[in-house]
C-alpha positions in Angstrom: 0.0 -0.1 0.0 1.1 3.5 -0.6 3.3 5.3 1.6 3.7 9.0 1.3 7.8 10.2 1.4 9.0 7.0 2.5 12.3 6.9 3.8 15.6 5.6 2.1 17.2 2.2 2.3 19.4 2.0 5.4 20.7 -1.2 5.0 24.0 -2.9 3.2 21.8 -3.4 -0.1 23.7 -2.2 -3.1 20.2 -0.9 -4.8 20.3 2.5 -5.6 18.9 5.2 -2.6 15.2 5.6 -3.1 14.5 9.4 -2.5 11.8 11.0 -1.2 8.8 11.8 -3.3 6.9 15.3 -3.3 3.0 15.0 -3.6 0.4 18.0 -3.9 -3.3 17.1 -3.4 -5.1 19.0 -6.1 -8.7 20.2 -4.3 -12.3 21.6 -5.8 -13.0 25.2 -4.9 -15.1 23.9 -2.1 -12.9 21.8 -0.3 -12.0 24.1 2.7 -15.6 24.3 3.8 -16.6 20.4 2.5 -15.1 16.9 3.0 -14.7 14.8 -0.4 -14.2 11.5 0.6 -15.8 9.1 3.3 -15.9 10.2 7.0 -14.0 7.8 9.4 -15.2 9.3 12.4 -17.2 11.8 14.3 -16.9 14.0 17.9 -19.2 16.1 19.2 -18.1 19.3 22.3 -21.0 20.3 24.0 -20.7 23.8 25.0 -20.4 24.2 28.4 -21.9 27.5 29.2 -25.7 27.4 28.6 -25.8 29.7 25.4 -22.8 28.4 23.9 -22.0 26.7 20.8 -21.9 22.9 20.4 -19.2 22.2 17.9 -19.1 18.7 15.5 -15.3 17.3 14.4 -15.6 15.1 11.9 -12.3 13.1 10.4 -12.5 12.0 7.2 -10.4 9.9 4.5 -9.6 13.3 2.3 -6.7 13.4 5.6 -8.3 16.2 7.1 -10.9 17.4 10.0 -12.9 19.9 10.2 -15.0 21.7 12.7 -18.3 22.7 12.4 -20.5 24.9 14.7 -23.9 23.4 15.0 -26.7 25.4 14.8 -30.9 23.8 14.8 -31.0 23.4 11.4 -27.3 24.1 10.0 -24.0 23.9 10.5 -21.1 25.8 9.8 -17.2 25.3 8.7 -15.4 26.7 11.3 -11.9 25.2 10.7 -10.1 22.8 8.6 -7.5 20.9 10.9 -4.8 19.6 8.0 -1.5 18.0 9.0 -2.4 14.1 8.6 -0.5 12.9 5.1 -3.6 10.0 5.2 -6.9 8.9 6.4 -8.4 10.2 9.4 -9.4 7.3 10.8 -10.6 8.3 14.3 -10.7 11.6 16.6 -12.0 11.8 20.6 -11.9 14.5 22.7 -9.6 15.0 25.9 -9.3 17.4 28.7 -12.1 19.4 27.5 -10.1 21.4 25.0 -8.0 18.5 23.1 -8.7 16.8 20.0 -6.6 13.9 19.2 -7.0 12.1 15.9 -5.6 9.0 14.4 -4.2 8.1 10.9 -3.0 5.6 8.3 0.1 7.8 8.1 0.9 5.8 11.6 0.4 9.0 13.7 -0.9 10.5 16.6 -2.1 14.2 16.3 -3.4 16.5 19.2 -5.1 20.1 18.0 -6.5 22.8 20.3 -10.4 22.2 19.5 -11.3 25.8 19.3 -7.8 27.0 17.3 -7.6 27.7 13.6 -6.4 24.4 13.0 -2.6 24.3 14.7 -1.3 21.1 15.1 0.4 21.2 18.9 1.9 17.9 18.4 2.4 14.6 16.4 2.8 11.1 18.6 5.0 8.7 16.5 4.9 5.5 18.2 2.9 2.9 15.9 4.6 1.1 13.2 1.0 0.5 11.0 -1.9 1.9 10.7 -3.6 3.9 14.0 -7.1 2.8 13.3 -8.9 3.3 16.7 -9.2 6.1 20.0 -10.9 5.8 23.5 -10.8 8.8 25.9 -11.7 8.6 29.7 -14.4 11.1 30.1 -13.6 11.7 33.7 -9.8 10.9 33.6 -9.1 13.6 30.9 -5.7 13.2 29.9 -6.1 9.2 29.3 -6.0 8.5 25.6 -5.8 4.5 24.1 -4.5 4.2 20.6 -4.4 0.8 18.5 -3.7 -0.3 15.2 -2.9 -2.8 12.6 0.5 -3.3 13.9 -1.5 -5.4 16.9 -0.2 -2.7 19.1 -2.4 -1.2 21.9 -0.4 2.1 23.5 -1.9 4.4 26.6 -1.4 8.2 26.4 -1.3 10.6 29.4 -1.8 13.4 26.9 -1.1 16.0 29.1 2.4 14.7 29.9 2.7 13.6 26.0 1.9 17.6 24.6 4.0 19.4 27.4 7.2 20.6 26.4 9.5 21.1 29.2 10.9 24.6 28.1 8.5 27.2 27.9 7.9 28.7 24.2 5.9 31.4 22.4 5.1 29.0 19.5 3.3 25.6 20.4 5.6 23.0 20.1 5.2 19.8 17.8 6.8 16.4 18.6 8.4 14.4 15.8 9.1 11.9 18.5 10.4 8.1 17.2 9.9 6.7 21.0 11.3 2.5 21.9 8.5 1.3 23.3 7.9 0.6 27.0 9.8 -2.1 28.2 11.1 -3.4 25.3 14.8 -4.3 24.5 14.6 -1.5 21.9 16.7 1.6 22.7 15.1 4.9 23.0 15.6 7.0 20.1 14.6 10.8 20.1 14.7 13.3 17.7 15.0 16.8 17.7 11.6 18.6 18.5 10.0 20.7 16.4 7.9 24.1 16.3 4.6 24.9 14.8 3.8 28.4 14.9 0.3 29.9 15.1 0.1 29.7 11.0 1.2 26.0 11.1 4.7 26.4 10.1 6.9 24.0 10.6 10.5 24.7 12.2 13.5 23.0 13.6 14.2 23.5 17.0 17.2 22.8 18.9 15.1 22.1 22.1 14.8 17.8 22.6 12.1 15.7 23.3 11.6 15.5 27.1 11.1 11.4 25.9 7.7 11.0 27.0 7.0 6.7 26.8 3.2 5.7 26.6 2.1 2.6 28.3 2.0 -0.6 26.3 -0.5 -2.9 26.8 0.7 -6.4 25.1 -1.2 -9.4 23.8 -2.5 -8.5 20.6 -1.0 -10.9 17.9 -3.1 -9.4 14.8 -4.7 -6.1 14.0 -6.9 -4.0 16.4 -9.7 -2.5 15.4 -11.5 -1.0 18.4 -11.6 0.5 21.7 -13.7 1.5 24.5 -12.5 3.0 28.0 -14.6 3.7 31.1 -15.3 7.4 32.1 -12.6 6.8 35.0 -9.9 5.2 32.7 -9.3 1.9 34.7 -10.8 -0.2 32.4 -9.7 -0.6 28.5 -11.7 -3.5 26.4 -9.9 -4.0 22.6 -10.8 -6.1 20.2 -9.8 -6.6 16.1 -9.3 -9.8 13.8 -8.7 -12.1 16.5 -12.5 -13.0 17.2 -11.4 -12.2 21.4 -11.9 -9.3 23.6 -9.1 -8.3 25.7 -9.5 -6.3 29.2 -6.8 -4.2 30.0 -5.8 -2.1 33.2 -4.6 1.2 31.1 -2.7 2.2 34.2 -0.3 -0.4 34.1 -1.0 -2.3 31.0 -1.3 -5.9 32.2 -4.5 -8.2 30.4 -7.1 -8.8 33.0 -9.6 -11.0 31.0 -10.3 -12.4 27.6 -13.6 -12.9 26.4 -15.0 -15.6 23.6 -17.7 -15.1 21.6 -17.7 -13.6 18.2 -16.9 -15.6 14.8 -15.6 -12.8 13.3 -13.6 -9.2 13.8 -14.9 -6.9 16.2 -15.3 -3.5 14.9 -17.1 -0.9 17.5 -16.8 -1.3 21.6 -18.8 0.5 23.9 -18.2 0.6 27.5 -20.9 2.0 30.2 -19.2 4.9 32.7 -18.9 2.4 35.5 -17.0 -0.1 33.3 -19.5 -3.1 34.6 -21.0 -3.8 30.5 -19.4 -3.8 27.2 -21.3 -3.7 23.9 -19.3 -5.2 21.0 -20.4 -5.3 17.3 -18.5 -7.6 14.7 -18.4 -8.7 11.3 -20.7 -11.2 12.0 -23.0 -9.2 12.2 -24.1 -9.5 16.0 -23.9 -7.4 19.1 -23.3 -8.7 22.4 -23.7 -7.8 25.7 -21.3 -8.4 28.4 -21.0 -8.5 31.9 -16.9 -8.4 33.0 -18.0 -8.8 36.4 -18.7 -12.5 35.4 -16.5 -11.9 32.2 -19.5 -13.5 30.0 -21.4 -12.8 27.2 -25.0 -12.1 28.9 -27.0 -11.1 25.6 -26.8 -11.3 22.1 -28.7 -9.2 19.3 -29.3 -10.4 15.8 -30.5 -6.9 14.4 -28.7 -6.6 11.2 -28.0 -9.0 8.1 -24.6 -7.9 7.9 -21.2 -6.6 9.6 -21.8 -4.1 12.3 -19.3 -0.8 12.2 -20.4 1.7 14.5 -22.2 1.7 18.3 -23.7 4.5 20.1 -25.7 4.3 23.7 -28.0 6.4 25.6 -26.6 8.0 28.8 -28.0 5.4 31.1 -26.7 2.5 28.4 -30.5 1.2 28.2 -30.6 1.5 24.5 -27.9 1.2 22.1 -28.1 2.8 17.9 -26.0 0.6 15.8 -25.1 0.5 12.1 -23.0 -1.2 9.6 -22.2 -2.7 6.1 -26.3 -3.3 5.6 -26.8 0.8 5.2 -29.4 0.8 8.1 -29.5 2.2 11.5 -31.1 0.5 14.0 -32.2 1.5 17.9 -32.6 -1.2 20.1 -33.3 -1.7 23.7 -30.9 -3.8 25.9 -33.5 -5.4 28.2 -36.1 -5.7 26.2 -34.7 -6.7 23.0 -37.4 -4.7 21.2 -35.8 -3.4 18.0 -36.7 -0.8 15.6 -35.1 0.4 12.0 -34.4 4.3 12.2 -33.8 4.8 8.8 -32.2 3.3 6.0 -28.6 4.8 3.9 -27.4 4.8 0.2 -23.5 4.0 2.1 -22.3 2.0 4.9 -22.6 3.3 8.2 -18.7 4.1 9.7 -19.5 6.0 12.9 -22.2 7.5 15.2 -22.1 10.6 17.7 -25.2 11.1 19.5 -26.4 14.9 20.1 -28.5 15.4 22.9 -32.5 14.2 20.5 -30.5 13.5 17.6 -27.8 11.4 15.8 -25.0 12.7 13.9 -24.6 9.3 11.2 -20.9 9.1 9.1 -20.7 7.0 6.2 -18.4 5.8 3.3 -20.0 8.9 1.6 -18.4 12.3 1.9 -21.8 13.8 3.2 -23.0 13.4 6.4 -26.4 13.7 8.0 -28.4 14.3 11.4 -31.0 12.0 11.9 -34.4 11.9 14.7 -32.8 9.9 17.8 -34.8 10.7 20.7 -31.7 10.1 22.5 -33.4 11.4 26.0 -36.2 9.8 25.8 -36.1 6.4 23.1 -39.1 5.2 24.1 -41.0 7.4 22.0 -39.4 6.1 19.0 -40.9 2.4 20.3 -44.3 4.4 20.0 -44.7 5.0 16.3 -44.6 1.2 15.6 -43.1 -1.2 13.3 -40.5 -2.8 16.1 -39.1 -6.1 16.2 -37.8 -8.8 18.8 -34.4 -9.0 18.0 -33.1 -12.7 17.8 -29.8 -14.2 19.3 -28.7 -15.8 16.5 -26.6 -14.4 13.5 -29.0 -16.3 10.2 -32.4 -15.2 11.9 -32.7 -11.9 10.7 -30.9 -12.9 7.7 -33.6 -15.2 7.2 -36.5 -12.5 8.2 -35.1 -10.5 5.0 -35.2 -13.4 2.6 -38.9 -13.8 3.6 -39.7 -10.1 2.7 -40.3 -9.1 5.9 -37.7 -6.6 6.6 -38.9 -3.6 8.5 -39.8 0.1 7.4 -37.8 2.6 8.6 -39.1 5.1 11.1 -37.3 8.4 9.5 -37.8 8.9 5.8 -34.9 12.3 5.6 -32.3 13.5 7.7 -33.2 16.4 10.0 -30.5 18.2 7.6 -27.4 17.3 5.8 -24.4 18.5 5.7 -23.0 18.2 1.7 -19.6 16.9 0.5 -17.8 17.3 -2.7 -18.0 14.0 -4.7 -15.0 11.8 -4.4 -13.3 10.6 -7.8 -13.7 6.9 -8.3 -12.0 6.8 -12.0 -9.4 8.5 -13.8 -7.1 8.0 -16.7 -4.2 10.3 -17.9 -5.1 11.5 -20.9 -1.5 11.3 -23.7 -0.5 14.9 -23.3 0.4 14.1 -19.7 -1.3 17.7 -18.5 -4.5 16.6 -18.5 -6.1 14.1 -16.4 -10.2 12.7 -17.2 -11.9 11.7 -13.9 -15.3 10.4 -13.0 -17.2 10.9 -9.3 -19.3 9.2 -7.1 -22.2 11.6 -8.2 -21.5 10.1 -11.9 -19.9 13.8 -13.3 -17.2 13.5 -15.6 -14.9 16.2 -15.5 -11.4 17.0 -16.9 -8.6 18.4 -15.0 -4.9 20.3 -15.8 -3.0 18.7 -13.3 -0.5 21.4 -13.5 -2.7 24.4 -12.9 -4.9 22.3 -10.4 -8.0 23.4 -11.9 -11.0 21.7 -13.5 -10.7 22.5 -17.5 -14.2 21.7 -18.3 -17.2 19.6 -16.7 -19.0 17.2 -18.8 -21.6 16.6 -16.5 -23.0 12.9 -16.4 -22.2 11.6 -19.9 -19.9 8.0 -21.0 -16.7 8.2 -19.2 -15.0 5.6 -21.6 -16.5 7.9 -24.9 -15.4 10.7 -23.4 -12.0 9.3 -22.8 -12.3 8.1 -27.1 -13.1 11.7 -28.0 -10.0 13.6 -26.3 -7.4 10.8 -27.7 -4.3 12.9 -29.4 -2.1 10.9 -31.0 1.1 12.2 -28.9 3.9 10.6 -27.0 5.4 12.2 -23.9 7.4 10.6 -21.3 5.1 9.8 -18.0 6.6 12.1 -15.8 4.2 11.6 -12.3 1.9 9.6 -10.7 -1.0 10.1 -9.2 -4.1 8.3 -7.4 -7.3 9.4 -5.4 -6.8 7.8 -2.3 -8.1 10.8 -0.7 -10.7 11.0 -2.6 -9.0 14.2 -4.7 -6.0 13.6 -6.9 -2.6 13.0 -5.1 0.1 13.5 -7.7 3.3 12.2 -6.6 6.7 13.6 -8.0 9.7 11.4 -7.9 13.4 12.3 -9.1 14.5 12.0 -11.5 11.3 10.7 -13.5 9.6 14.1 -12.9 12.4 15.4 -14.9 11.8 13.6 -18.0 8.9 15.1 -20.0 9.7 18.5 -22.1 7.8 20.3 -24.4 8.7 23.7 -26.3 7.2 26.6 -25.3 5.6 27.5 -28.2 3.4 24.5 -27.8 2.5 26.1 -24.0 1.6 28.9 -25.3 4.2 30.9 -23.2 4.4 34.2 -24.2 8.7 36.1 -24.2 10.4 32.6 -25.1 11.3 31.8 -28.4 9.3 29.4 -29.5 11.9 26.7 -29.7 13.1 26.9 -26.1 11.9 23.5 -24.3 10.4 23.9 -20.9 11.0 21.1 -18.5 7.0 19.8 -17.0 8.7 18.8 -13.6 10.5 21.6 -12.9 8.2 24.4 -13.8 5.1 22.4 -11.6 8.1 22.6 -9.0 8.1 26.6 -9.2 4.7 27.3 -9.1 4.4 24.5 -6.0 6.7 26.7 -4.3 6.2 30.3 -5.7 4.8 31.5 -2.4 7.8 29.7 0.1 10.4 31.2 -2.8 8.3 35.0 -1.9 8.3 34.4 1.9 11.7 33.6 1.9 12.9 36.3 0.0 11.4 38.7 2.4 12.7 36.8 5.7 16.0 37.1 4.2 15.8 40.6 3.6 18.8 42.6 2.5 20.4 38.6 1.9 18.1 38.9 -1.1 19.7 39.3 -4.6 18.0 42.9 -5.7 17.1 41.3 -8.9 15.1 38.9 -7.2 16.6 35.7 -9.2 16.9 32.6 -7.5 18.9 32.1 -4.7 22.5 30.7 -5.2 24.0 27.7 -4.1 25.2 28.7 -0.7 21.4 28.9 0.5 21.5 25.0 0.9 23.2 22.7 2.7 26.1 21.2 1.0 25.7 17.3 -0.1 27.6 14.1 -0.3 27.8 14.0 -5.0 27.4 10.5 -4.1 23.7 11.4 -3.6 23.1 11.9 -7.7 25.2 13.5 -10.6 23.7 17.0 -11.1 23.6 18.6 -14.0 23.1 22.7 -14.8 19.4 23.1 -16.9 21.1 25.7 -19.4 17.8 27.3 -20.1 16.6 27.4 -16.8 19.4 29.7 -15.2 18.5 32.5 -13.4 15.4 32.0 -14.2 12.6 31.6 -11.1 9.6 33.0 -13.3 6.3 31.0 -12.8 4.9 30.7 -16.6 1.2 31.3 -16.8 0.4 27.6 -17.7 1.8 26.8 -14.4 0.4 29.3 -12.4 -1.8 27.7 -9.6 -5.1 28.5 -8.3 -5.1 30.3 -5.1 -8.8 30.1 -4.7 -8.4 26.5 -4.1 -4.4 26.3 -3.2 -3.3 22.3 -3.6 -1.7 20.9 -0.7 1.9 19.5 -0.4 2.9 16.3 1.3 6.7 16.0 1.3 9.0 15.1 4.1 13.1 16.4 4.5 16.1 14.6 6.6 14.2 15.2 9.9 10.5 14.6 11.5 8.6 12.7 9.0 6.0 13.3 6.5 3.9 16.4 6.5 1.2 18.1 4.7 0.2 21.9 4.4 -1.1 24.1 1.7 1.0 25.9 0.1 -0.2 29.5 0.5 0.3 28.3 4.4 4.2 28.0 3.4 6.0 31.1 5.5 9.7 30.5 3.8 11.2 28.8 6.7 10.8 25.3 5.4 14.6 23.9 4.6 16.3 20.7 3.9 15.0 19.4 6.9 11.6 19.7 5.3 11.8 19.3 1.9 13.3 16.6 -0.2 17.0 18.2 -1.2 16.2 17.6 -5.1 13.2 19.8 -4.8 15.4 22.6 -3.2 18.3 22.1 -5.9 15.8 22.6 -8.6 14.0 25.7 -7.4 16.8 27.2 -5.7 19.9 26.2 -7.7 18.1 25.8 -11.1 19.6 22.5 -11.1 18.4 19.1 -12.3 19.3 15.5 -11.5 21.0 13.3 -14.5 18.2 12.0 -16.8 18.1 9.2 -18.7 18.9 10.1 -22.5 16.3 12.6 -23.8 17.4 11.9 -27.3 15.7 9.9 -30.3 17.8 7.5 -33.0 16.9 7.9 -36.3 17.7 7.1 -40.0 16.8 9.3 -42.8 16.7 7.9 -46.0 15.4 8.7 -49.9 12.3 7.0 -50.3 12.5 3.4 -52.2 12.6 3.8 -55.9 13.0 8.1 -55.6 15.8 10.2 -57.9 16.4 12.4 -54.9 19.7 12.9 -53.5 21.2 11.0 -50.6 21.6 13.6 -48.2 22.9 11.2 -44.7 25.0 8.3 -44.8 25.0 7.5 -40.9 22.7 7.6 -38.2 21.0 11.1 -36.3 20.0 12.1 -33.5 17.5 14.3 -31.7 15.6 15.6 -29.3 12.7 13.1 -28.3 10.1 15.8 -28.8 11.6 17.4 -32.4 8.8 18.0 -34.7 8.4 16.1 -38.0 8.8 19.9 -39.4 11.8 20.1 -38.3 13.5 17.0 -40.3 11.6 18.7 -43.2 13.3 21.9 -43.1 16.8 20.2 -42.7 16.0 18.4 -46.1 15.3 21.4 -47.6 18.1 23.1 -46.3 20.6 20.0 -47.8 18.6 20.1 -51.2 18.6 23.8 -51.7 21.8 24.5 -50.4 23.9 21.4 -52.2 26.7 21.2 -49.8 28.6 17.5 -49.0 27.5 15.3 -46.3 30.8 15.6 -44.7 30.1 17.9 -42.3 26.6 16.4 -41.2 27.2 15.7 -37.5 25.9 12.0 -36.7 27.4 12.0 -33.6 25.0 12.5 -30.8 22.9 15.8 -31.9 20.7 16.5 -35.1 23.2 19.9 -35.5 24.2 19.7 -38.9 27.4 22.3 -39.0 27.2 23.4 -43.1 29.6 25.7 -43.8 30.3 26.1 -40.0 27.3 29.3 -40.9 24.7 27.5 -39.8 24.6 28.2 -35.8 22.2 26.1 -34.0 20.5 26.6 -30.2 22.2 25.3 -27.2 20.0 22.4 -27.2 19.9 21.0 -29.9 16.2 21.5 -31.3 17.3 21.5 -35.0 16.3 25.0 -35.8 18.1 26.7 -38.5 19.7 30.2 -37.6 21.4 31.1 -40.7 24.4 33.8 -40.7 24.9 33.2 -44.8 22.1 33.6 -47.2 21.1 30.7 -49.4 21.4 30.4 -52.7 18.7 31.7 -54.8 17.1 28.0 -55.8 13.5 27.3 -55.8 12.6 25.3 -52.7 11.2 22.0 -52.6 8.3 20.6 -51.2 9.1 17.6 -49.1 7.1 14.9 -47.4 8.3 12.8 -44.9 7.3 9.5 -44.2 7.3 6.5 -42.0 6.4 2.8 -42.7 5.0 4.4 -46.0 2.7 6.9 -43.8 3.0 10.3 -44.6 3.5 12.5 -41.4 2.1 15.2 -40.4 4.8 18.1 -39.4 3.3 18.6 -35.9 4.6 15.2 -34.9 7.4 14.8 -32.8 9.9 11.9 -33.4 8.5 10.1 -30.0 5.1 10.5 -31.0 5.7 9.0 -34.6 7.9 6.2 -32.8 5.2 4.9 -30.7 2.9 5.2 -33.1 3.7 4.8 -36.7 7.4 3.3 -35.7 6.2 1.0 -33.5 9.3 -1.3 -33.4 12.7 -1.3 -30.7 14.9 -0.4 -33.2 16.2 2.6 -34.1 13.8 5.0 -36.5 13.6 5.1 -40.1 12.4 8.1 -41.6 12.2 8.4 -45.4 11.8 12.1 -47.4 10.6 12.2 -50.9 10.0 15.7 -53.0 6.2 16.2 -53.9 6.2 16.8 -57.5 4.2 19.8 -59.4 4.9 22.0 -56.1 
């Protein structure tokens, strides 16, 4: 599974060192106020003041959390918490005003609930995805975390987030800490600061070495946790089909409970820690008496996996949802159950809010439904209830018999809409545009360089639109992308991201020679970091060059030459201008996900970079590109070919060897070359057939430094009628606009060197 910015190989392998990548995440114009992927978690913060505002926190598969100010019939997004680089899987509120989140990026992060979205600390302890959290209501400092590595940690959040030294900045701990009680040494990286605008800074302050308590015992993945109010009892469950009960104060296991026949996906504890509810992929809900260490009731309510549970304050009723798209209310004493509503997507988590309930699903929109949480008996008075069986197949049999209950509620109280997630995409041949289809069925065309939607085609056939947009053009693949976060994540890896070039004329760049080559990867990086460059120059003040050009090499830390061979891009030297085709949207700016030499992966909007990020935050090759105008060594960008007269043609032989030219060279340049040779009628001895398509006719024809084959003659050609010439490949006449790479890919279609033929068109 994809890992953002994976670290380099540290072993003794002879394989090439894998450099860290830079990823940018494109966002729709509404993404600041809406989620663009399914919601994994919910948390409600009740106001302590009678006239205060309640808040709902949502964590999404788009990698962000959002805070919603709740009104009677509406909710307003008041902050976006952006720092995780993968799915947010769970979130809890600890200490009244500390939001704790966990993610598939293997970290926990803490936030001030009422802040503008500033991450206060990153806790790195898990070795795999962190899937679940649990918090103690009264012992406000305790939070437990579990993940796919089978690890369960109990954190004292106050101790974990409090720095040793006082600072005006909020401290972020990017610590990698040895597991408590293990044989592994305690390794601590430097502490880093996050200022009020969420910037990432290096700090000389060291992590104070907080180590969480480890609950050892799980051999497989952990998917659910629950803790009682006092923080004296912790229950965990996962793929081992058993529940484990722990003392979170010591990490010791007190009991193991068996009963489910599939994965445990949801857990609840009552306030005293006496009773526990569990929901499982076996479709059953079980009530456990921990004092008796046994299951006292089983409820066959659902027809598929149970993924979410929420109880009333008295623990007398339970709300449940899951893979069967249904939300049920069940009386734990009488076993009476009723279908509250039917969704269009699987239910992932529930959050009770007074007399209503928030429902999170795999969709980016979420809903508030009536629940009568204070008096659930009102719902049963509506009729339509049934008695829950105690065998898992009983509900499935009822549904097969066609007697499934009708839902009590047809419509939610209100809905908070999300941006439809991208579910299908195709990179077009021009390597700039991407065709997408989202969950609403809309087909759109994206420009991934500018980060905007070029055209919205509506609900049309994706395959038919892809065929309509087909272009016979061959450009190297210089990026990869995925839609794991609901929107595009465009991945740039060195040196592949510097493999694609185009002529400035093809990009409609004014002020540059039409034959100047433009490196797509380099210009994209300049566009992404334009705001960062501006902020950097402002911070450097008088140290900034007066002409505003790129900073000198001494601004970056020297590296070992063993990392990579570096070559200077002559065209790009001292060129820090961002050309219009590469100017990114400031209305919906993309976010950067990357990592440098310290601290692990991070994520931030490009407009929130403040210029103090350096080699500890960015990969070295990115800084080499944007600060020093240097590109890594790349694969051969030339195309070798032979140029022969057409068979049976009476035209003269112009070359006797193999030619080489840039892959992006257009056929028109070859036509011009043939014409010049014929008109000037010169011998072929001076033709450069070794490495470049650059004939040195008479020593007077000068060519551009990039070898693009353009002719700039200082000598007037002989006054002779220029012939009309056609270039052919495999007996097919080539369009003058075709590049050599396109001809090779779509016309030649052979691994051998390309063979082009030329002929004079008679009568012209």
